[in-house]
Structure formats: structure tokens, C-alpha cells
C-alpha positions as CSV (number, residue, x, y, z in Angstrom):
1,M,127.3,99.8,113.7
2,L,126.7,98.3,116.2
3,S,125.0,94.0,116.0
4,A,121.2,93.9,116.2
5,E,122.4,91.5,119.9
6,T,124.6,94.1,121.1
7,Q,121.8,97.3,120.6
8,Q,118.9,95.2,122.7
9,F,121.6,94.7,125.3
10,S,122.2,98.4,125.6
11,E,118.5,99.1,125.8
12,D,118.7,96.3,128.4
13,I,120.7,97.7,130.2
14,T,119.2,101.2,130.4
15,K,116.1,99.9,131.3
16,H,117.4,97.9,134.4
17,K,119.3,101.2,135.3
18,F,116.2,103.2,135.1
19,K,113.7,100.8,136.4
20,E,116.5,101.1,140.0
21,M,116.8,104.5,139.8
22,I,112.9,104.6,139.9
23,S,112.7,101.8,142.9
24,E,116.1,104.3,144.3
25,H,113.6,107.5,144.6
26,I,110.4,105.7,145.8
27,F,111.9,104.4,148.1
28,A,112.9,107.5,149.4
29,I,110.0,109.2,149.1
30,D,108.3,106.8,151.1
31,K,111.5,107.0,154.3
32,E,110.2,110.7,153.8
33,D,106.6,110.1,154.4
34,E,107.3,108.1,157.6
35,L,109.7,110.6,158.9
36,L,107.2,112.9,158.3
37,E,104.2,111.1,160.0
38,E,106.5,110.3,162.9
39,S,107.3,113.8,163.1
40,M,103.7,114.6,163.0
41,K,102.6,112.5,165.8
42,H,105.2,113.7,168.3
43,H,104.0,117.4,167.7
44,D,100.8,117.4,169.4
């Protein structure tokens, strides 16, 4: 059985990892949007 402290620690790590994944995902989407806008400009 995990102690309450260990439980809290693993939850914090999970949340941290999750936030990292989300921010990386959002960053990637932003980059794709920028690339799309750039390519649109060049098609005129």
C-alpha cells in the first residue's frame, strides 16, 4: 500500500507530465497554424 505522501507525489508527477504534454501539443498546433498562414500568403 502506498503511503499518502507517495500517493500525492505520484499524482503531482502525473499532473506535471500531463501539463507538459498539453503545452507541447498546443505549441505544435500554433506552429502548424503559422505555417498554414505563411503558405496561404505565398499562394496569392
